[in-house]
C-alpha positions as CSV (number, residue, x, y, z in Angstrom):
1,X,22.3,-6.5,2.4
2,X,19.4,-5.3,0.5
3,X,17.2,-5.9,3.2
4,X,19.5,-3.9,5.5
5,X,19.6,-1.0,2.9
6,X,15.4,-1.4,2.6
7,X,16.0,-0.8,6.6
8,X,18.1,1.7,7.1
9,X,15.9,4.0,4.2
10,X,12.8,2.9,6.2
11,X,14.4,4.8,9.2
12,X,15.5,7.8,7.6
13,X,12.4,8.3,5.8
14,X,10.8,8.9,9.4
15,X,13.8,11.4,10.2
16,X,13.8,12.6,6.8
17,X,11.7,12.7,4.1
18,X,13.5,14.0,1.3
19,X,16.8,11.7,2.4
20,X,14.3,8.8,3.0
21,X,13.2,9.0,-0.8
22,X,16.9,9.3,-1.9
23,X,17.7,6.2,0.7
24,X,14.4,4.5,-1.0
25,X,15.1,4.6,-4.3
26,X,19.1,3.5,-3.8
27,X,17.5,0.6,-1.9
28,X,15.3,-0.8,-4.3
29,X,17.9,0.0,-7.3
30,X,20.2,-2.6,-4.9
31,X,17.6,-4.9,-3.9
32,X,16.3,-5.1,-8.1
33,X,19.8,-5.8,-8.8
34,X,20.6,-9.0,-6.0
35,X,16.7,-9.7,-6.9
36,X,15.6,-9.4,-3.7
37,X,11.7,-9.2,-4.2
38,X,11.1,-8.7,-0.1
39,X,13.9,-5.3,-0.2
40,X,11.8,-4.2,-3.0
41,X,8.6,-5.0,-1.9
42,X,9.5,-2.8,1.2
43,X,11.2,0.3,-0.6
44,X,8.3,0.7,-3.1
45,X,6.3,0.7,0.2
46,X,8.2,3.5,1.7
47,X,8.3,5.3,-1.7
48,X,4.7,4.8,-2.1
49,X,4.1,6.3,1.5
50,X,6.4,9.6,0.9
51,X,5.2,10.3,-2.0
52,X,1.1,10.1,-1.3
53,X,0.9,13.8,0.0
54,X,3.0,15.4,-3.4
55,X,2.1,12.8,-6.0
56,X,-0.8,10.4,-5.5
57,X,-0.6,9.2,-9.2
58,X,2.8,8.2,-8.3
59,X,2.7,7.0,-4.9
60,X,-0.5,4.9,-6.6
61,X,2.0,3.2,-9.0
62,X,4.4,2.6,-6.3
63,X,1.8,0.8,-4.2
64,X,0.4,-1.4,-7.0
65,X,4.1,-2.3,-8.5
66,X,4.6,-3.0,-3.9
67,X,1.8,-5.1,-4.3
68,X,2.5,-7.2,-8.0
69,X,5.8,-8.2,-6.7
70,X,4.3,-9.0,-3.3
71,X,1.4,-11.2,-5.0
72,X,3.9,-13.0,-7.6
73,X,7.3,-13.3,-5.8
74,X,6.6,-12.7,-1.5
75,X,3.1,-13.6,-1.0
76,X,3.7,-13.3,2.9
77,X,3.9,-9.1,2.7
78,X,0.6,-9.0,0.1
79,X,-0.8,-7.8,3.8
80,X,1.6,-5.6,4.5
81,X,1.5,-3.5,1.2
82,X,-2.2,-3.6,2.1
83,X,-2.1,-1.8,5.2
84,X,0.2,0.2,4.4
85,X,-1.2,1.5,1.2
86,X,-5.0,2.2,3.5
87,X,-2.6,4.0,5.8
88,X,-1.1,6.2,3.6
89,X,-4.6,6.8,2.4
90,X,-5.7,8.3,5.0
91,X,-4.3,11.6,4.6
92,X,-7.0,14.0,3.0
93,X,-9.3,15.0,0.6
94,X,-11.1,13.3,-2.4
95,X,-7.7,11.5,-3.3
96,X,-7.3,9.7,-0.3
97,X,-10.6,8.5,-0.5
98,X,-10.0,7.3,-3.8
99,X,-6.9,5.7,-2.9
100,X,-9.1,3.9,0.6
101,X,-11.3,2.2,-1.7
102,X,-8.9,1.0,-4.0
103,X,-7.1,-0.5,-1.0
104,X,-10.1,-2.0,-0.1
105,X,-10.9,-3.6,-3.3
106,X,-7.2,-5.0,-3.4
107,X,-8.1,-6.4,0.1
108,X,-11.0,-8.1,-1.2
109,X,-9.0,-9.5,-4.3
110,X,-6.8,-11.0,-1.6
111,X,-9.5,-12.7,-0.1
112,X,-9.0,-10.6,3.6
113,X,-13.1,-9.4,3.9
114,X,-12.5,-8.2,7.8
115,X,-9.4,-6.0,6.4
116,X,-11.1,-4.8,3.0
117,X,-14.4,-3.9,5.4
118,X,-11.8,-1.6,8.0
119,X,-10.2,0.2,4.4
120,X,-13.5,0.5,2.9
121,X,-15.2,2.4,6.2
122,X,-12.1,5.0,6.0
123,X,-13.5,6.1,2.9
124,X,-16.7,7.7,5.0
125,X,-14.5,9.9,7.1
126,X,-13.2,11.3,3.8
127,X,-17.1,12.3,3.5
128,X,-17.6,9.6,1.1
129,X,-21.5,9.4,0.1
130,X,-23.4,6.6,-1.3
131,X,-21.5,3.6,-0.3
132,X,-23.1,1.1,1.4
133,X,-21.5,0.0,4.6
134,X,-19.4,-3.0,4.3
135,X,-20.6,-6.3,5.2
136,X,-19.4,-8.6,7.8
137,X,-19.3,-11.9,6.0
138,X,-19.6,-12.4,2.7
139,X,-23.4,-13.3,1.6
140,X,-23.8,-14.9,-2.0
141,X,-25.7,-14.2,-5.0
142,X,-27.1,-18.1,-4.9
143,X,-26.2,-18.0,-9.0
144,X,-24.1,-21.0,-9.0
């Protein structure tokens, strides 16, 4: 039932962001109550996406909570969190650029170098300067 409520919140958010925000918050409460981590992660993602325009800091907290929960309890959703975080960060402005870089770092921590490079390359589309071009493959330093 928690997954159904999470799906309803996702669908509602596409048509009516305000109602979607309320639906996602209610679905998250229910998912926590019945201890269903996959539904919790999905609700946190929706909340992060909906909060991105009005409060990037609140959005970041939602995505971070989702990534921590996914890493601990539902690792198969970790990539979904990073993908949606990265897409939500494409909004605009310096905050969006910062969030794109943070998403790239999260991909890198998870060991997904290709996705990290893709997210980091978005930094330039926000007018970012002084950032090295992403590597296609990791390079060892030879120190150990």
